[in-house]
Backbone as CSV, one residue per row, in Angstrom:
resi,resn,N_x,N_y,N_z,CA_x,CA_y,CA_z,C_x,C_y,C_z
1,UNK,-7.073,-133.124,-22.872,-7.998,-131.772,-22.891,-7.176,-131.350,-23.126
2,UNK,-8.071,-130.446,-24.614,-7.409,-129.011,-25.249,-7.043,-128.031,-24.469
3,UNK,-6.370,-127.571,-24.566,-5.825,-125.871,-23.973,-6.738,-125.056,-24.207
4,UNK,-7.542,-124.997,-24.931,-8.288,-123.854,-25.314,-9.624,-124.236,-24.249
5,UNK,-10.277,-125.330,-24.535,-11.233,-125.682,-23.215,-11.004,-125.680,-21.752
6,UNK,-9.823,-126.385,-21.642,-9.033,-126.053,-20.097,-9.611,-124.809,-19.761
7,UNK,-8.665,-123.772,-20.222,-8.596,-122.696,-19.926,-9.856,-122.328,-19.883
8,UNK,-11.073,-122.099,-20.814,-12.136,-121.897,-20.827,-12.876,-122.296,-19.635
9,UNK,-12.626,-123.757,-19.483,-13.659,-123.949,-17.772,-13.367,-123.257,-16.615
10,UNK,-11.808,-122.844,-17.306,-11.199,-122.000,-15.884,-11.890,-120.427,-15.991
11,UNK,-12.215,-119.936,-16.944,-12.645,-119.124,-16.896,-11.777,-117.789,-17.453
12,UNK,-11.030,-118.159,-18.389,-9.724,-117.839,-19.056,-9.677,-117.055,-20.178
13,UNK,-9.495,-116.184,-20.918,-9.979,-116.024,-22.494,-9.022,-116.723,-23.149
14,UNK,-9.343,-117.350,-24.224,-8.372,-117.555,-25.351,-7.847,-116.618,-26.445
15,UNK,-8.286,-115.217,-26.188,-8.384,-114.472,-26.968,-6.726,-114.510,-27.281
16,UNK,-6.152,-114.027,-28.596,-5.051,-114.339,-28.785,-4.768,-112.836,-29.102
17,UNK,-3.831,-111.844,-28.626,-3.115,-110.454,-28.839,-2.470,-110.836,-30.596
18,UNK,-2.713,-109.633,-31.547,-2.063,-109.769,-32.646,-0.633,-109.625,-33.020
19,UNK,-0.490,-110.368,-33.726,0.819,-110.722,-34.143,1.824,-109.792,-34.969
20,UNK,2.943,-108.645,-34.188,3.310,-107.522,-35.153,3.720,-108.087,-36.542
21,UNK,4.241,-109.431,-36.485,4.728,-110.182,-37.604,3.853,-110.053,-39.167
22,UNK,2.531,-110.361,-38.594,1.429,-109.910,-39.698,0.584,-108.688,-40.277
23,UNK,1.155,-107.702,-39.401,1.332,-106.979,-39.816,1.675,-106.208,-41.587
24,UNK,1.160,-104.984,-42.109,0.948,-104.754,-43.308,2.564,-103.956,-43.039
25,UNK,3.491,-103.970,-44.168,4.206,-103.616,-44.287,4.273,-101.920,-44.513
26,UNK,5.147,-100.753,-44.212,4.742,-99.805,-45.353,5.555,-99.842,-46.671
27,UNK,4.744,-99.314,-47.254,5.453,-99.136,-48.913,5.388,-97.932,-49.118
28,UNK,6.878,-97.878,-50.010,6.880,-96.864,-51.192,6.617,-96.691,-52.710
29,UNK,6.347,-95.893,-52.850,6.037,-95.907,-54.293,6.682,-95.206,-55.378
30,UNK,6.905,-96.445,-56.588,8.042,-96.244,-57.508,7.446,-95.051,-58.320
31,UNK,8.465,-95.214,-59.725,8.174,-94.240,-60.651,7.883,-95.067,-61.778
32,UNK,8.260,-96.124,-61.519,8.482,-96.921,-62.715,8.422,-99.032,-62.580
33,UNK,7.774,-99.414,-63.212,8.057,-100.784,-63.033,8.427,-101.714,-64.414
34,UNK,9.488,-102.728,-63.903,9.985,-103.488,-64.973,8.796,-104.351,-65.356
35,UNK,8.816,-105.056,-66.482,7.895,-105.812,-66.770,7.844,-106.872,-68.068
36,UNK,7.955,-108.085,-67.366,8.175,-108.916,-68.151,7.323,-109.447,-69.048
37,UNK,7.233,-109.869,-70.513,6.687,-110.312,-71.389,7.098,-111.815,-72.060
38,UNK,6.106,-112.528,-72.381,6.168,-113.673,-72.406,5.277,-114.170,-73.983
39,UNK,6.026,-114.604,-75.110,5.270,-114.973,-76.355,5.554,-116.699,-76.238
40,UNK,3.842,-117.318,-75.259,3.835,-118.850,-75.093,4.199,-119.592,-76.176
41,UNK,3.748,-119.223,-77.509,4.323,-119.979,-79.039,5.478,-119.857,-79.011
42,UNK,6.621,-119.267,-79.068,7.125,-119.204,-79.751,8.791,-119.100,-78.354
43,UNK,8.168,-119.090,-76.544,9.159,-119.447,-75.807,9.659,-117.818,-75.782
44,UNK,9.704,-116.508,-76.599,10.446,-115.732,-76.801,10.150,-114.505,-75.176
45,UNK,11.270,-113.769,-74.952,10.519,-112.727,-73.301,11.070,-111.539,-73.596
46,UNK,10.817,-110.638,-73.295,11.271,-109.267,-73.065,10.987,-108.646,-72.061
47,UNK,11.733,-107.836,-71.253,11.302,-107.120,-70.175,11.521,-105.161,-70.605
48,UNK,10.263,-105.035,-70.208,10.034,-103.406,-70.424,9.836,-102.220,-68.993
49,UNK,10.272,-101.834,-69.317,10.202,-100.175,-68.513,9.020,-99.630,-68.643
50,UNK,7.834,-99.021,-67.661,7.340,-98.367,-67.822,7.062,-97.221,-67.136
51,UNK,7.093,-96.435,-67.118,6.785,-95.472,-66.180,5.139,-95.083,-65.458
52,UNK,5.306,-94.835,-64.194,3.656,-94.689,-63.366,3.349,-93.249,-64.613
53,UNK,1.963,-93.616,-64.793,0.995,-93.121,-65.680,1.221,-93.134,-67.581
54,UNK,1.949,-93.855,-67.723,2.527,-94.629,-68.664,1.662,-95.619,-69.376
55,UNK,2.211,-96.079,-71.040,2.020,-96.909,-71.344,3.056,-97.847,-72.286
56,UNK,3.094,-98.528,-72.672,4.116,-99.077,-73.399,3.873,-100.506,-74.287
57,UNK,3.923,-101.083,-75.401,3.058,-101.961,-75.705,4.676,-103.202,-76.007
58,UNK,3.796,-104.520,-75.953,4.952,-105.288,-75.612,4.027,-106.435,-76.431
59,UNK,4.581,-107.250,-77.329,4.226,-108.171,-78.025,2.718,-107.861,-78.257
60,UNK,2.352,-106.373,-79.388,1.399,-106.113,-79.547,-0.244,-106.149,-78.213
61,UNK,0.507,-105.925,-77.142,-0.352,-105.636,-76.016,-0.189,-104.149,-75.908
62,UNK,-0.876,-103.816,-75.173,-1.125,-101.811,-74.523,-0.916,-102.379,-73.102
63,UNK,-0.179,-101.884,-72.411,0.319,-101.806,-70.876,0.441,-100.532,-70.180
64,UNK,-0.570,-100.529,-69.312,-0.530,-98.691,-68.965,-0.341,-99.364,-67.158
65,UNK,0.529,-98.313,-66.301,0.640,-98.785,-65.273,0.175,-97.346,-64.231
66,UNK,-0.496,-97.322,-63.325,-1.165,-97.001,-62.794,-0.710,-96.415,-61.239
67,UNK,0.084,-97.678,-61.034,0.901,-97.538,-59.829,1.718,-98.722,-59.656
68,UNK,3.073,-98.686,-58.820,3.921,-99.572,-57.931,4.206,-98.982,-57.563
69,UNK,4.116,-100.458,-56.091,4.611,-100.356,-55.100,5.818,-101.384,-54.295
70,UNK,6.535,-100.758,-53.566,7.450,-101.851,-52.691,7.670,-101.847,-51.230
71,UNK,7.953,-102.937,-50.569,7.934,-102.635,-49.541,9.432,-101.495,-49.051
72,UNK,9.198,-101.044,-48.115,10.194,-100.077,-47.914,11.623,-100.758,-47.336
73,UNK,11.211,-101.616,-46.361,12.075,-102.142,-46.184,12.773,-103.498,-46.923
74,UNK,12.589,-102.953,-47.624,13.170,-104.446,-49.076,12.693,-103.904,-50.410
75,UNK,13.484,-102.461,-51.115,13.370,-102.110,-51.474,13.442,-103.335,-53.442
76,UNK,13.959,-103.733,-53.062,14.160,-104.909,-54.375,13.330,-106.495,-54.261
77,UNK,12.499,-106.334,-53.260,11.363,-107.216,-52.942,10.635,-107.199,-53.520
78,UNK,9.144,-107.325,-53.160,8.334,-108.139,-53.508,7.080,-106.896,-53.299
79,UNK,7.371,-106.538,-55.425,6.648,-105.124,-56.237,5.079,-105.935,-56.181
80,UNK,4.319,-105.046,-56.448,2.928,-104.946,-56.708,2.606,-103.834,-57.506
81,UNK,2.445,-103.955,-58.435,1.669,-102.676,-59.816,0.430,-103.122,-60.050
82,UNK,-0.130,-101.945,-60.622,-1.909,-101.666,-60.530,-1.768,-101.495,-62.623
83,UNK,-2.253,-102.602,-63.409,-1.751,-102.813,-65.000,-2.937,-102.646,-65.123
84,UNK,-3.097,-101.931,-66.053,-4.576,-102.075,-67.735,-3.740,-102.605,-68.269
85,UNK,-3.853,-104.325,-68.604,-4.017,-104.329,-70.280,-4.750,-105.029,-71.616
86,UNK,-4.427,-104.248,-72.633,-5.497,-104.034,-73.435,-5.242,-104.390,-74.900
87,UNK,-5.933,-104.861,-76.265,-5.237,-105.068,-77.133,-5.842,-103.287,-77.971
88,UNK,-4.687,-103.351,-78.629,-4.393,-101.634,-79.650,-5.364,-101.383,-80.448
89,UNK,-5.899,-102.440,-80.948,-6.891,-102.424,-82.156,-8.209,-102.295,-81.579
90,UNK,-8.657,-103.247,-80.873,-10.306,-103.060,-80.614,-10.602,-102.514,-79.416
91,UNK,-9.839,-102.393,-77.958,-9.565,-101.524,-77.090,-9.887,-102.532,-75.896
92,UNK,-10.351,-103.738,-76.220,-10.545,-104.989,-75.418,-10.020,-105.380,-74.163
93,UNK,-10.330,-104.878,-73.005,-9.461,-105.295,-71.630,-9.243,-106.638,-71.338
94,UNK,-8.015,-107.520,-71.067,-7.723,-108.516,-70.791,-7.494,-108.684,-69.330
95,UNK,-6.733,-107.438,-68.929,-6.227,-107.534,-67.845,-6.686,-106.406,-66.932
96,UNK,-7.387,-105.947,-65.581,-7.052,-104.641,-65.025,-6.857,-104.979,-63.496
97,UNK,-5.983,-104.814,-62.962,-5.666,-104.791,-61.633,-4.710,-105.152,-61.011
98,UNK,-4.363,-105.577,-60.054,-2.899,-105.768,-59.380,-2.604,-107.238,-59.769
99,UNK,-0.959,-106.931,-59.745,-0.363,-107.936,-60.306,0.618,-108.068,-58.627
100,UNK,0.938,-109.113,-58.372,2.226,-109.413,-57.336,3.431,-109.847,-57.850
101,UNK,4.573,-108.914,-57.753,5.718,-109.850,-58.279,5.879,-111.851,-58.020
102,UNK,5.263,-111.434,-56.456,6.551,-112.778,-55.701,5.134,-114.361,-56.232
103,UNK,3.558,-113.358,-56.409,2.820,-114.368,-56.757,1.936,-113.834,-58.377
104,UNK,2.592,-114.393,-59.121,2.414,-113.882,-60.282,0.882,-114.673,-60.872
105,UNK,0.818,-115.872,-60.521,-0.414,-116.207,-60.405,-1.570,-116.303,-59.656
106,UNK,-1.856,-115.281,-58.798,-2.668,-115.175,-58.087,-3.512,-114.280,-58.666
107,UNK,-3.016,-112.947,-59.480,-3.816,-112.602,-60.062,-3.104,-112.366,-61.708
108,UNK,-3.067,-113.116,-62.376,-2.713,-112.789,-64.070,-3.636,-112.659,-64.657
109,UNK,-2.840,-112.421,-65.863,-3.063,-112.122,-67.578,-3.920,-113.401,-67.920
110,UNK,-5.312,-113.322,-68.177,-5.674,-114.012,-68.882,-5.947,-114.082,-70.868
111,UNK,-4.923,-114.393,-71.403,-4.586,-114.598,-72.706,-4.093,-115.668,-73.246
112,UNK,-4.471,-115.951,-74.238,-4.260,-117.574,-74.735,-2.532,-117.256,-75.594
113,UNK,-2.253,-116.618,-76.179,-0.627,-116.626,-76.507,0.209,-115.701,-75.663
114,UNK,-0.162,-114.843,-74.566,0.930,-113.957,-74.151,1.092,-114.002,-72.651
115,UNK,1.662,-113.620,-71.925,1.732,-113.169,-70.907,2.826,-112.333,-70.528
116,UNK,2.113,-111.108,-69.208,3.095,-110.479,-68.610,2.630,-110.567,-67.341
117,UNK,4.023,-110.289,-66.533,4.135,-110.246,-64.888,5.220,-109.132,-64.539
118,UNK,4.798,-108.807,-63.533,5.777,-107.081,-62.720,7.298,-108.529,-62.243
119,UNK,7.903,-107.462,-62.226,9.502,-108.108,-61.819,9.795,-107.448,-60.736
120,UNK,9.909,-105.457,-60.720,9.778,-105.148,-59.692,9.553,-103.917,-60.052
121,UNK,9.801,-102.388,-59.075,9.509,-101.338,-58.957,10.827,-100.999,-59.098
122,UNK,10.560,-100.003,-59.922,12.161,-98.822,-59.451,12.000,-97.368,-58.932
123,UNK,12.605,-96.929,-58.100,12.689,-95.705,-57.524,12.922,-94.374,-58.444
124,UNK,13.689,-94.673,-59.021,13.797,-93.282,-59.445,14.142,-93.640,-61.647
125,UNK,13.068,-92.909,-62.133,13.104,-93.377,-63.661,14.736,-93.665,-64.159
126,UNK,14.317,-94.876,-64.972,16.331,-95.392,-66.313,16.488,-96.019,-64.711
127,UNK,16.737,-96.716,-63.989,17.283,-97.341,-62.848,17.015,-98.571,-63.057
128,UNK,18.009,-99.087,-63.105,18.778,-100.574,-63.849,17.418,-101.354,-64.084
129,UNK,17.906,-101.977,-65.631,16.574,-102.511,-65.757,17.340,-103.899,-66.219
């Protein structure tokens, strides 16, 4: 007999207390983000630093960084950034949302030739790129 069924038969609750390991980690806000761009046709890649509230061009795409956050306990760990990526000529938006450094495919830029993803946040401008 399964344990849960046995507990219910005895009138005992099977409610599980919340596990603190699954609680949300506190995050710090970075002042900039290191992003990596890839030209999928020729295999070239480049890293750029973008300040929060600023924009930069990478492979003909304009990338605007609204926010960058990282775990307090692990500053070099899993960064996530809110990016808007658009065509500089037409203004067409290719991506607008959160990107997560450890899971770039979870929320990815959908572009035929270029790819952009978050590497890390910087806690101070000009911090090692």
